[in-house]
C-alpha positions as CSV (number, residue, x, y, z in Angstrom):
1,M,-14.7,8.4,-3.4
2,P,-14.7,5.3,-1.1
3,R,-13.2,5.7,2.3
4,R,-10.6,3.1,3.4
5,P,-12.8,1.1,5.9
6,V,-14.9,-0.1,3.1
7,L,-12.1,-0.8,0.7
8,A,-12.1,-4.5,1.3
9,A,-15.6,-4.6,-0.2
10,A,-14.5,-2.3,-3.1
11,F,-11.5,-4.4,-3.8
12,A,-13.7,-7.5,-4.0
13,V,-15.0,-6.5,-7.4
14,L,-11.5,-6.3,-8.8
15,A,-10.6,-9.2,-11.1
16,S,-7.9,-7.6,-13.3
17,L,-4.9,-9.5,-14.4
18,A,-1.5,-8.5,-12.9
19,L,1.3,-7.3,-15.2
20,F,3.7,-10.2,-14.8
21,V,1.6,-13.2,-13.7
22,S,-1.9,-14.1,-14.7
23,S,-4.6,-14.6,-12.2
24,T,-4.7,-18.3,-12.9
25,D,-1.1,-18.5,-11.5
26,A,-2.0,-17.0,-8.2
27,Q,-1.3,-19.0,-5.1
28,F,-2.6,-16.9,-2.2
29,G,-1.2,-17.3,1.3
30,L,1.9,-19.3,0.4
31,A,5.4,-18.1,1.1
32,K,7.4,-18.1,-2.1
33,P,11.1,-17.6,-2.1
34,I,12.4,-14.4,-3.8
35,V,16.1,-14.8,-2.8
36,P,17.6,-16.8,0.0
37,G,16.0,-15.7,3.3
38,V,13.3,-13.5,1.6
39,W,9.8,-14.8,0.9
40,F,6.7,-13.2,-0.7
41,I,3.2,-14.0,0.4
42,E,0.5,-12.9,-2.0
43,G,-2.6,-11.7,-0.2
44,D,-6.1,-12.8,-1.4
45,L,-7.4,-9.3,-2.0
46,K,-10.5,-10.3,-3.9
47,T,-11.9,-12.6,-1.2
48,H,-10.4,-11.4,2.1
49,G,-9.1,-7.9,1.4
50,H,-5.6,-9.0,2.4
51,C,-2.4,-7.2,1.3
52,N,0.8,-9.0,0.4
53,N,3.3,-9.8,3.1
54,I,7.1,-10.2,2.8
55,L,9.2,-12.3,5.2
56,I,12.8,-11.3,5.8
57,E,15.2,-13.6,7.6
58,M,17.6,-12.0,10.0
59,K,20.4,-13.7,12.0
60,D,18.2,-14.8,14.9
61,S,14.7,-13.6,13.9
62,L,12.3,-12.7,11.2
63,M,10.9,-9.4,9.9
64,V,7.4,-9.1,8.4
65,V,6.5,-6.3,6.1
66,D,2.9,-5.1,6.8
67,A,0.7,-6.4,9.6
68,N,-2.2,-6.9,7.2
69,F,-5.7,-7.4,8.6
70,P,-5.8,-9.8,11.6
71,S,-6.7,-12.8,9.5
72,G,-3.9,-12.0,7.0
73,A,-1.5,-11.6,9.9
74,R,-2.3,-15.1,11.1
75,I,-1.6,-16.5,7.6
76,A,1.7,-14.7,7.6
77,I,2.6,-16.1,11.0
78,A,1.7,-19.7,9.9
79,E,3.8,-19.3,6.8
80,A,6.7,-18.0,8.8
81,K,6.7,-21.1,10.9
82,K,6.9,-23.2,7.8
83,V,10.0,-21.5,6.4
84,S,11.9,-20.8,9.6
85,S,12.1,-21.7,13.3
86,K,13.1,-18.2,14.1
87,P,10.6,-15.9,15.9
88,I,9.1,-12.8,14.4
89,K,10.8,-9.9,16.0
90,Y,10.0,-7.0,13.7
91,V,6.8,-6.0,11.8
92,F,6.9,-2.9,9.6
93,D,3.7,-1.1,8.7
94,T,4.2,0.6,5.3
95,H,1.2,2.8,6.1
96,H,-1.8,3.1,8.4
97,H,-4.6,1.6,6.3
98,G,-6.5,-1.4,7.8
99,D,-5.2,-4.0,5.4
100,H,-1.6,-3.0,6.3
101,A,-1.8,-2.2,10.0
102,Y,-4.9,-3.6,11.7
103,G,-3.1,-6.8,12.4
104,N,-0.5,-5.1,14.7
105,A,-2.1,-6.5,17.8
106,V,-1.8,-10.0,16.5
107,F,1.9,-9.6,16.2
108,T,2.6,-7.7,19.4
109,Q,0.8,-10.4,21.3
110,L,3.6,-12.7,20.1
111,G,6.2,-10.3,21.3
112,A,7.1,-8.7,18.0
113,A,7.9,-5.0,17.8
114,T,5.9,-3.0,15.3
115,W,7.7,-0.3,13.3
116,A,6.7,2.5,10.9
117,H,7.5,6.0,9.8
118,K,6.2,8.5,12.3
119,G,3.7,9.6,9.7
120,V,1.8,6.3,10.2
121,A,1.2,7.0,13.9
122,E,0.2,10.6,13.0
123,E,-2.3,9.3,10.4
124,M,-3.8,6.9,12.9
125,K,-4.4,9.9,15.3
126,R,-6.0,11.7,12.4
127,Y,-8.4,9.0,11.2
128,E,-8.9,6.6,14.2
129,P,-10.9,5.3,16.0
130,K,-13.7,6.0,13.4
131,R,-12.2,3.8,10.7
132,W,-11.4,1.0,13.1
133,L,-14.9,1.0,14.6
134,D,-16.5,1.1,11.1
135,T,-14.3,-1.8,9.9
136,A,-15.0,-3.8,13.1
137,K,-18.7,-3.8,12.1
138,Q,-17.8,-5.2,8.7
139,R,-15.0,-7.6,9.4
140,K,-15.1,-10.4,12.0
141,D,-11.3,-10.6,12.3
142,V,-11.2,-7.0,13.4
143,G,-14.2,-7.0,15.6
144,E,-13.2,-10.1,17.6
145,L,-10.0,-8.4,18.8
146,N,-12.3,-6.4,21.1
147,L,-10.2,-3.2,20.8
148,Q,-11.6,0.3,20.7
149,T,-9.1,1.5,18.1
150,A,-6.2,0.4,15.9
151,E,-3.0,-0.4,17.7
152,P,-0.4,2.1,16.5
153,P,3.2,1.1,15.7
154,A,5.2,0.8,18.9
155,R,8.3,2.3,17.4
156,T,8.7,5.0,14.7
157,F,11.5,6.6,12.8
158,D,11.8,10.1,11.4
159,K,15.3,10.2,10.0
160,S,15.5,8.3,6.7
161,P,16.9,5.8,6.3
162,H,16.6,4.0,9.6
163,V,18.9,1.0,9.6
164,I,18.6,-2.4,11.2
165,D,21.8,-4.5,10.7
166,D,22.5,-7.6,12.8
167,G,25.6,-8.6,10.9
168,S,23.7,-11.1,8.9
169,R,21.4,-8.8,6.9
170,R,21.1,-5.0,6.5
171,V,17.5,-3.7,6.3
172,E,16.8,0.0,5.6
173,F,13.5,1.8,6.4
174,H,13.0,4.7,4.0
175,F,10.6,7.7,3.8
176,F,10.5,9.7,0.6
177,G,7.4,11.9,1.0
178,W,3.7,11.9,0.7
179,A,2.3,9.6,-2.1
180,H,-0.4,7.1,-1.0
181,T,-0.4,8.5,2.5
182,R,1.6,10.9,4.6
183,G,3.5,8.1,6.2
184,D,4.5,5.9,3.3
185,G,7.4,3.7,4.3
186,F,9.6,1.6,2.2
187,V,11.7,-1.4,3.2
188,F,14.9,-1.7,1.2
189,L,17.5,-4.6,1.2
190,P,20.6,-2.9,-0.2
191,K,22.6,-6.0,-0.8
192,E,19.8,-7.8,-2.6
193,K,18.5,-4.6,-4.2
194,I,15.0,-5.4,-3.2
195,V,12.4,-2.8,-2.2
196,C,9.0,-3.4,-0.5
197,T,6.8,-0.6,-1.6
198,G,3.5,-0.9,0.3
199,D,0.7,0.8,-1.7
200,A,2.9,3.5,-3.1
201,A,3.7,1.1,-6.0
202,V,1.3,-1.7,-6.8
203,N,1.0,-4.1,-9.7
204,G,-2.5,-3.7,-11.0
205,P,-5.5,-1.3,-10.8
206,Y,-5.3,-0.9,-7.0
207,N,-4.2,2.7,-6.4
208,F,-6.5,4.2,-3.8
209,V,-5.9,7.9,-3.7
210,G,-8.3,9.1,-1.0
211,D,-5.5,9.8,1.6
212,G,-3.0,10.6,-1.1
213,N,-1.1,13.3,-2.9
214,V,-1.6,12.5,-6.6
215,G,0.6,15.3,-7.8
216,N,3.6,14.2,-5.7
217,W,3.2,10.5,-6.1
218,A,5.6,10.1,-9.1
219,S,8.2,12.2,-7.4
220,V,8.3,9.9,-4.4
221,L,8.7,6.9,-6.6
222,R,11.5,8.5,-8.6
223,R,13.4,8.7,-5.3
224,V,12.8,5.0,-4.8
225,Q,14.3,4.4,-8.3
226,K,17.5,6.1,-7.2
227,L,18.1,3.2,-4.8
228,G,19.0,1.1,-7.9
229,V,16.5,-1.7,-7.1
230,T,16.3,-4.8,-9.2
231,Q,13.2,-6.4,-7.6
232,V,10.0,-4.7,-6.5
233,L,7.7,-6.4,-4.0
234,P,4.4,-4.5,-4.0
235,A,1.6,-4.6,-1.5
236,H,-1.0,-5.6,-4.1
237,G,-0.3,-7.6,-7.2
238,V,2.6,-9.8,-8.0
239,P,6.4,-9.0,-7.8
240,G,8.2,-7.3,-10.7
241,G,11.4,-5.6,-11.6
242,P,12.3,-1.9,-12.1
243,E,9.7,-1.7,-14.9
244,L,7.0,-1.9,-12.2
245,L,8.2,1.3,-10.6
246,A,8.6,2.9,-14.1
247,G,5.1,2.0,-15.1
248,Q,3.6,3.2,-11.8
249,I,5.4,6.5,-12.2
250,Q,4.2,6.8,-15.8
251,F,0.6,6.1,-14.8
252,F,0.6,9.1,-12.4
253,V,2.5,11.3,-14.9
254,E,-0.1,10.5,-17.6
255,L,-3.0,10.9,-15.2
256,N,-1.9,14.4,-14.1
257,K,-1.0,15.4,-17.7
258,A,-4.4,14.4,-19.0
259,V,-6.4,16.0,-16.2
260,G,-4.2,19.1,-16.3
261,T,-5.0,19.5,-20.0
262,A,-8.7,19.2,-19.3
263,V,-8.4,21.9,-16.7
264,Q,-6.4,24.2,-19.1
265,Q,-9.3,23.7,-21.6
266,K,-11.6,25.0,-18.8
267,K,-13.6,21.8,-18.6
268,K,-15.6,21.4,-15.5
269,I,-15.5,18.3,-13.4
270,E,-18.9,17.2,-14.7
271,D,-17.5,17.4,-18.2
272,I,-15.0,14.6,-17.5
273,V,-16.4,12.6,-14.6
274,T,-19.8,10.9,-14.2
275,M,-21.1,10.7,-10.7
276,K,-23.6,8.3,-9.2
277,D,-24.8,8.5,-5.6
278,G,-22.1,11.0,-4.9
279,Q,-19.3,8.7,-6.2
280,P,-17.2,8.9,-9.4
281,V,-18.2,6.0,-11.6
282,A,-17.0,6.9,-15.1
283,T,-14.7,9.3,-16.9
284,S,-14.0,10.5,-20.4
285,I,-10.3,10.9,-19.7
286,Q,-8.3,8.3,-21.6
287,L,-4.7,7.2,-20.8
288,P,-2.1,5.5,-23.1
289,D,-2.2,1.7,-23.4
290,A,1.3,1.7,-21.8
291,V,-0.3,2.3,-18.4
292,K,-3.5,0.3,-18.7
293,N,-2.2,-2.1,-16.0
294,W,-3.0,0.5,-13.4
295,V,-6.4,1.5,-14.9
296,G,-9.4,-0.2,-13.3
297,D,-12.4,0.3,-11.0
298,F,-10.8,3.2,-9.1
299,Y,-9.9,5.2,-12.3
300,A,-12.8,7.6,-12.3
301,A,-12.1,8.4,-8.6
302,Q,-8.4,8.9,-9.5
303,V,-9.4,11.4,-12.2
304,H,-11.7,13.2,-9.9
305,A,-9.0,13.4,-7.2
306,A,-6.4,14.7,-9.7
307,W,-8.9,17.4,-11.0
308,R,-9.6,18.6,-7.4
309,E,-5.9,18.7,-6.6
310,I,-5.1,20.8,-9.6
311,T,-8.0,23.2,-9.2
312,E,-7.8,23.5,-5.4
313,K,-4.0,23.4,-5.2
314,K,-3.7,21.0,-2.3
315,P,-3.4,17.2,-1.9
316,I,-6.6,15.2,-2.1
317,G,-5.9,13.7,1.3
318,E,-6.1,17.2,2.7
319,I,-9.1,18.2,0.7
320,L,-11.1,15.2,2.0
321,G,-10.7,16.3,5.6
322,G,-7.4,14.8,6.8
323,K,-5.7,18.1,7.7
């Protein structure tokens, strides 16, 4: 299964269509209004490995969801200047992966405060500096920062939700458990009923499960559903409505169901997953067409991870060495 430092290269081969907007409609790197004072910036995942960014206008400042890679951070900063004269005061890392947090230093150099759930800082202690140094060899924007490791979030929360309310807008930081990573954070705007999901809910075949908890993923997203959201802004793929959450949940339900059935039938991993050079490359496990939006190049690895979780009775993120 690919490790996160090389995911930018892995993602480069993905060309699947998103659920709600075709690839021909993509306008990467442009701030598009969602509601007054909230903008969505679609990241160019295929070419640059960027995640999406969300800009949220407060009374006297701006908040950015996800620090991105350094080059993505600079795009978000440039777009922020186009839509508002207010400074960026807050940056929220939805999790610790490079395409969501390696741009932290770019923002803090401007005076912004980086925020995340405490699990993000703990994950960085678990996996860094190795991932940072590996990525710096592959990505110029990371290497040119001349840092020895990733900059962790300056401020963390452990009681959910953590609320920032300046009288103009209320923003809530939520943590609902281990799905994509141990530190998955969600940004929720209660008045607007908008949730920013990070990689816990994506719109397309982008679910990397190597640091995840496949068996718990759907449960985490069901808790997000209870917020009563009407708009979902994912970290990869285009925005959607509640159906995006429902579809992402169903994908993991069907994945665990199908793999669980294979385990009950006493099938071995080599019966359902084909390996090449130590990596899962194909699988005989089929899922319903209703969740095909989330089935892509990572699917064999997802099946492999689910099988290991079920048979070894622990999250794949723990199995792969992140204890």
